[in-house]
C-alpha positions as CSV (number, residue, x, y, z in Angstrom):
1,M,0.0,0.0,0.0
2,L,2.8,2.4,0.8
3,P,5.8,3.5,-1.2
4,M,8.2,2.0,1.2
5,R,7.0,-1.4,0.0
6,R,9.0,-0.6,-3.2
7,M,11.9,1.2,-1.5
8,P,14.7,-0.9,-0.1
9,T,15.4,-0.5,3.6
10,L,18.9,1.0,3.7
11,R,21.2,-1.0,6.0
12,A,25.0,-1.2,6.5
13,S,25.1,-4.7,5.3
14,D,24.9,-5.3,1.5
15,R,23.3,-8.6,2.2
16,L,20.4,-7.1,4.2
17,T,19.9,-4.3,1.6
18,W,19.5,-6.9,-1.1
19,L,17.1,-9.0,1.0
20,A,14.9,-5.9,1.2
21,L,15.1,-5.4,-2.6
22,L,14.0,-9.0,-3.1
23,L,11.2,-8.6,-0.7
24,A,9.9,-5.7,-2.8
25,A,10.1,-7.8,-6.0
26,A,8.2,-10.6,-4.2
27,A,5.4,-8.4,-3.2
28,A,5.1,-7.1,-6.7
29,G,5.2,-10.6,-8.1
30,S,2.4,-11.8,-5.8
31,S,0.3,-8.8,-6.7
32,A,0.9,-9.5,-10.4
33,A,-0.2,-13.1,-10.0
34,A,-3.3,-12.0,-8.2
35,D,-4.1,-9.7,-11.1
36,G,-4.0,-12.7,-13.5
37,A,-6.7,-14.5,-11.5
38,P,-10.5,-14.1,-12.2
39,A,-11.7,-10.9,-10.6
40,V,-14.8,-10.5,-8.6
41,S,-15.7,-7.4,-10.5
42,S,-15.0,-5.8,-13.9
43,R,-11.9,-3.7,-13.9
44,T,-13.4,-1.5,-16.6
45,G,-15.9,0.2,-14.4
46,V,-18.8,-1.3,-16.3
47,M,-21.8,-2.3,-14.1
48,P,-22.6,-6.0,-14.0
49,V,-25.3,-7.3,-16.4
50,R,-28.7,-7.8,-15.0
51,N,-28.6,-11.7,-15.1
52,E,-25.9,-11.9,-12.5
53,T,-26.8,-13.0,-9.1
54,D,-26.3,-10.7,-6.1
55,S,-23.4,-12.7,-4.9
56,D,-21.6,-12.2,-8.2
57,R,-22.1,-8.4,-8.3
58,P,-19.2,-6.3,-6.9
59,S,-20.1,-4.3,-3.8
60,E,-19.7,-0.6,-3.7
61,P,-16.3,-0.6,-1.9
62,Q,-15.1,-3.3,-4.3
63,K,-16.0,-1.1,-7.3
64,W,-13.9,1.8,-5.7
65,L,-11.0,-0.5,-5.1
66,D,-11.1,-1.8,-8.7
67,R,-11.3,1.7,-10.0
68,M,-8.3,2.8,-7.8
69,N,-6.2,-0.1,-9.1
70,K,-7.1,0.6,-12.7
71,A,-6.1,4.3,-12.2
72,L,-2.8,3.4,-10.6
73,T,-1.8,1.1,-13.5
74,T,-3.2,2.9,-16.5
75,L,-3.1,6.7,-15.8
76,D,-0.2,9.0,-16.4
77,Y,0.4,10.9,-13.2
78,D,2.9,13.2,-11.4
79,G,2.5,13.8,-7.7
80,V,4.2,14.9,-4.5
81,F,3.3,13.1,-1.3
82,S,4.4,12.8,2.3
83,H,5.1,9.4,3.9
84,V,4.8,9.3,7.7
85,Q,6.1,6.4,9.9
86,N,7.5,6.2,13.4
87,G,7.0,10.0,13.8
88,E,9.2,10.8,10.8
89,I,8.0,12.5,7.6
90,E,9.6,12.1,4.2
91,T,8.5,13.9,1.1
92,L,8.6,12.1,-2.2
93,R,7.7,12.6,-5.8
94,I,6.2,9.9,-8.0
95,I,6.0,10.0,-11.8
96,H,4.2,7.3,-13.7
97,R,3.7,6.8,-17.5
98,V,2.3,4.1,-19.7
99,E,3.3,4.3,-23.4
100,D,2.9,1.5,-25.9
101,R,2.3,-0.9,-22.9
102,Q,5.7,0.1,-21.5
103,V,5.7,1.3,-17.9
104,M,8.1,4.1,-16.8
105,E,8.2,5.2,-13.2
106,R,10.4,7.4,-11.1
107,L,10.2,7.8,-7.3
108,V,12.4,10.5,-5.8
109,S,13.1,11.3,-2.2
110,L,13.0,15.1,-1.9
111,D,14.4,15.1,1.7
112,G,17.9,14.4,2.8
113,S,19.2,11.2,1.2
114,G,18.3,12.1,-2.4
115,R,17.4,8.4,-3.2
116,E,15.9,7.8,-6.6
117,F,14.2,4.7,-7.9
118,I,13.7,4.5,-11.7
119,R,11.7,1.7,-13.3
120,S,11.8,1.1,-17.1
121,G,9.6,-1.8,-18.1
122,S,10.7,-4.8,-15.9
123,E,14.0,-3.2,-14.7
124,L,14.3,-1.2,-11.5
125,A,17.4,0.9,-10.8
126,C,17.8,2.1,-7.2
127,Y,20.2,5.1,-6.9
128,L,21.6,5.3,-3.3
129,P,23.8,8.4,-3.0
130,D,24.6,7.8,0.7
131,Q,26.0,4.4,-0.2
132,R,27.3,5.5,-3.7
133,R,25.7,2.4,-5.1
134,I,23.2,1.5,-7.8
135,L,21.1,-1.6,-7.2
136,I,19.4,-3.2,-10.2
137,Q,16.7,-5.9,-10.1
138,Q,13.9,-7.2,-12.2
139,L,10.2,-6.5,-11.4
140,P,7.0,-7.9,-12.9
141,Q,5.5,-5.6,-15.5
142,Q,2.3,-5.2,-13.4
143,S,4.1,-3.9,-10.3
144,L,4.1,-0.3,-9.1
145,L,6.6,1.8,-7.2
146,L,3.7,3.5,-5.4
147,G,2.9,0.1,-3.8
148,N,0.4,-2.7,-3.7
149,L,-3.1,-1.6,-2.7
150,P,-5.9,-4.0,-1.8
151,R,-7.3,-6.2,-4.6
152,F,-10.0,-8.4,-3.0
153,D,-11.9,-11.3,-4.3
154,G,-14.6,-13.4,-2.7
155,A,-12.1,-15.6,-0.8
156,M,-10.5,-12.5,0.8
157,R,-13.7,-11.7,2.6
158,R,-12.9,-14.6,5.0
159,F,-10.0,-12.6,6.4
160,Y,-11.0,-8.9,5.8
161,D,-14.1,-6.8,6.2
162,V,-14.4,-4.1,3.5
163,R,-16.9,-1.3,3.8
164,M,-17.5,2.3,2.7
165,G,-16.7,5.1,5.2
166,F,-19.6,7.3,6.3
167,R,-18.4,10.7,5.1
168,H,-17.0,12.3,2.0
169,K,-13.9,14.3,2.4
170,R,-12.1,17.0,0.4
171,L,-8.3,16.5,-0.1
172,I,-6.2,18.9,-2.2
173,G,-9.4,20.4,-3.5
174,R,-10.9,17.1,-4.6
175,R,-13.8,15.1,-3.4
176,A,-12.8,11.7,-2.1
177,R,-14.6,8.5,-1.0
178,L,-13.4,6.5,2.0
179,V,-13.0,2.7,1.8
180,V,-12.1,0.9,5.1
181,V,-10.4,-2.5,5.1
182,T,-10.4,-4.2,8.5
183,P,-8.6,-7.6,9.3
184,K,-10.5,-10.3,11.0
185,D,-7.5,-11.8,12.9
186,Q,-4.1,-10.9,14.3
187,Y,-2.1,-11.9,11.2
188,R,-2.7,-9.0,8.9
189,Y,-3.0,-5.2,8.8
190,G,-6.0,-3.0,7.7
191,Y,-6.3,0.0,5.4
192,R,-8.2,3.3,5.1
193,L,-8.2,4.6,1.6
194,W,-9.5,8.0,0.4
195,I,-10.1,7.6,-3.3
196,D,-10.5,10.6,-5.7
197,E,-14.0,10.7,-7.2
198,A,-12.7,12.2,-10.4
199,T,-9.7,10.1,-11.2
200,G,-9.8,7.0,-8.9
201,M,-6.4,7.8,-7.5
202,P,-5.7,7.2,-3.8
203,L,-5.2,10.7,-2.3
204,K,-4.6,9.4,1.2
205,T,-3.9,6.0,2.5
206,Q,-3.4,4.7,6.1
207,L,-2.0,1.3,7.2
208,C,-3.6,0.3,10.5
209,D,-3.2,-2.4,13.1
210,G,-6.0,-4.6,14.4
211,R,-7.1,-1.9,16.8
212,G,-7.3,0.8,14.1
213,R,-4.1,2.6,15.1
214,V,-2.3,4.2,12.2
215,I,1.1,2.6,11.5
216,E,2.0,4.4,8.2
217,Q,0.4,7.1,6.2
218,V,0.7,8.6,2.7
219,V,-0.9,11.9,1.8
220,F,-0.7,13.6,-1.6
221,A,0.1,17.3,-1.5
222,S,-0.3,17.7,-5.2
223,L,-1.3,15.4,-8.0
224,T,-1.7,15.9,-11.8
225,T,-2.6,13.7,-14.7
226,P,-0.7,15.4,-17.6
227,R,-1.5,14.5,-21.2
228,E,2.2,13.9,-21.9
229,I,5.2,13.2,-19.7
230,P,8.6,13.6,-21.4
231,D,11.4,11.0,-21.3
232,S,13.6,13.5,-19.5
233,A,11.3,13.0,-16.4
234,F,12.7,9.5,-16.0
235,K,16.4,10.5,-15.7
236,P,18.2,10.5,-12.4
237,N,18.9,14.0,-11.0
238,I,22.2,13.0,-9.3
239,S,25.7,12.4,-10.5
240,I,26.6,8.7,-10.5
241,A,30.3,9.1,-11.2
242,G,32.1,6.6,-9.0
243,F,29.0,4.6,-8.0
244,V,29.2,0.8,-7.7
245,T,26.5,-1.1,-9.6
246,M,25.1,-4.3,-8.0
247,R,22.8,-6.4,-10.2
248,E,20.5,-9.2,-9.1
249,A,21.8,-12.6,-10.3
250,P,19.1,-15.3,-10.0
251,M,20.1,-18.9,-10.1
252,T,18.9,-21.1,-13.0
253,G,18.9,-24.6,-14.3
254,S,19.9,-27.4,-11.9
255,A,19.4,-25.2,-8.9
256,D,15.6,-25.9,-9.1
257,A,15.8,-29.4,-7.6
258,A,17.9,-28.3,-4.7
259,I,15.7,-25.3,-3.7
260,A,12.7,-27.5,-3.1
261,S,14.0,-28.6,0.3
262,W,12.8,-25.8,2.5
263,N,9.1,-25.1,3.5
264,A,7.0,-23.6,6.2
265,L,5.2,-26.6,7.7
266,K,2.5,-24.4,9.3
267,L,1.0,-21.2,8.0
268,P,-1.4,-18.6,9.4
269,P,-5.0,-19.1,8.1
270,G,-5.3,-18.1,4.4
271,F,-1.6,-18.0,3.6
272,H,-0.1,-20.2,0.9
273,M,3.2,-20.4,-1.0
274,S,3.1,-18.3,-4.2
275,V,6.8,-18.0,-5.4
276,R,9.9,-20.0,-4.9
277,T,13.2,-18.8,-6.4
278,E,16.9,-18.9,-5.6
279,Q,19.1,-15.8,-5.8
280,V,22.7,-14.7,-5.3
281,I,22.8,-11.9,-2.7
282,P,25.9,-9.8,-2.2
283,G,27.5,-10.6,1.2
284,A,25.6,-13.9,1.7
285,G,28.5,-16.1,0.7
286,G,26.3,-18.5,-1.3
287,P,22.9,-18.9,-2.9
288,V,19.8,-17.8,-0.9
289,E,16.5,-19.6,-1.2
290,H,13.6,-17.1,-1.4
291,I,10.0,-18.4,-0.7
292,V,7.0,-16.1,-0.8
293,Y,3.8,-16.7,1.2
294,T,0.7,-14.7,0.7
295,D,-3.0,-14.6,1.5
296,G,-3.6,-12.9,-1.9
297,F,-2.8,-9.5,-0.5
298,A,-0.5,-9.5,2.5
299,T,2.9,-11.0,1.6
300,V,5.8,-12.6,3.7
301,S,9.2,-13.4,2.2
302,V,11.3,-16.1,3.7
303,F,15.1,-16.2,3.0
304,V,17.1,-19.3,3.7
305,E,20.8,-18.9,3.4
306,S,23.2,-21.7,2.6
307,H,25.4,-21.3,5.6
308,M,26.3,-19.1,8.6
309,H,28.7,-16.2,7.9
310,P,30.7,-13.8,10.1
311,D,28.3,-10.8,9.8
312,H,25.2,-12.7,10.6
313,T,24.0,-11.0,13.7
314,L,20.2,-10.9,13.3
315,S,18.3,-12.9,15.8
316,G,14.7,-12.6,17.0
317,G,12.2,-10.1,15.9
318,S,12.3,-6.4,14.9
319,Q,9.9,-3.9,13.4
320,I,10.3,-0.7,11.5
321,G,6.9,1.0,10.7
322,S,4.8,-1.6,9.0
323,S,7.7,-4.0,8.1
324,S,8.3,-6.9,10.5
325,T,11.3,-9.2,10.6
326,Y,12.0,-12.4,12.4
327,A,15.3,-14.2,12.2
328,T,16.3,-17.6,13.5
329,V,18.8,-20.4,12.6
330,V,17.5,-23.9,11.5
331,D,20.1,-26.7,11.2
332,G,22.9,-24.2,10.7
333,H,21.0,-22.1,8.1
334,P,20.0,-18.5,8.8
335,V,16.3,-18.1,8.2
336,T,14.8,-14.6,7.9
337,A,11.1,-13.8,7.4
338,V,10.1,-10.3,6.5
339,G,6.9,-8.6,5.4
340,E,4.4,-5.8,5.8
341,V,2.4,-7.8,8.4
342,P,2.2,-7.9,12.2
343,P,5.2,-9.3,14.0
344,V,3.3,-12.4,15.1
345,T,2.9,-13.4,11.4
346,V,6.6,-13.4,10.5
347,R,7.4,-15.2,13.8
348,F,4.8,-17.8,13.1
349,I,6.1,-18.5,9.6
350,A,9.9,-18.4,10.3
351,S,9.5,-20.7,13.3
352,S,7.8,-23.3,11.2
353,V,10.4,-23.4,8.4
354,Q,12.1,-26.8,8.1
355,A,14.3,-28.7,5.6
356,R,12.7,-31.3,3.4
357,P,14.7,-33.6,1.1
358,P,14.2,-32.7,-2.6
359,P,12.0,-35.1,-4.7
360,G,13.7,-38.4,-5.5
361,R,16.1,-38.5,-2.6
């Protein structure tokens, strides 16, 4: 839901920075997979035909969520927003363009660090001036730098209540409708989304815990939908002379059989495995198995490293804003679960990860 889902958490260790990048790609991939599944409602905004049953027809909040997701992926827009978490405020600019089915995006931190994230098609380049590095990875075409926002089908209603808010609200001079998404258990977060009546864009979003307390918030200060956005808008505004480039290097071929050996034996209700890959992460000293578990919306990434290494100091749980992490060691392998979910969820999943022999052994 929030831009930080797409922005790597900056850490001293290259290994942990890359883990954060892979988490961002996993969340995007799970969202893309969900988009490919049959939707509860039409994403074109057309009302259902009369011969549908009431259970087939999208509810009013579902229509607004569908319209919002369509706006985020199809409109050209340029906006400045504030991101608030842990009492800190960061101002960012997002530029998004779709031209000949090619997605271009640029997310720029306007405060302090000067970080820039530029996406061209399926490639994301992360410019980190404070580290003098450029991190490059692949993303699904359907992903967004602005973040994954709720896409609900009938099955999701088992775990979330979705309803319209009671009042209209004006934000940056626009009328907005409020959609409230509330989790039914302790394993996921909820949302409040103020959606522009004219464009369908989310003007304000809040990520909330089970008690309704705001964990993170994004509020647009300005938002335009220009008819044209030039190529120059997607160039970095910093000098990259002397920067070191680090590129994602996924494993291929024979690695597939070996990576089938780790699984979470128990999962929170509604979660299932959606992605399994193996990557080379700088500083890890070997291939890292990456397993993604999702309930169709919330996503948890599990990273299993091939062996212990000197800089492995993570142990137990930690939380920064909406992102929760839990690290442990299983049979000499560091296991880290991380996701935009409550701490109990990552602890539940990481604690149930065990090795299983690959097929045929």
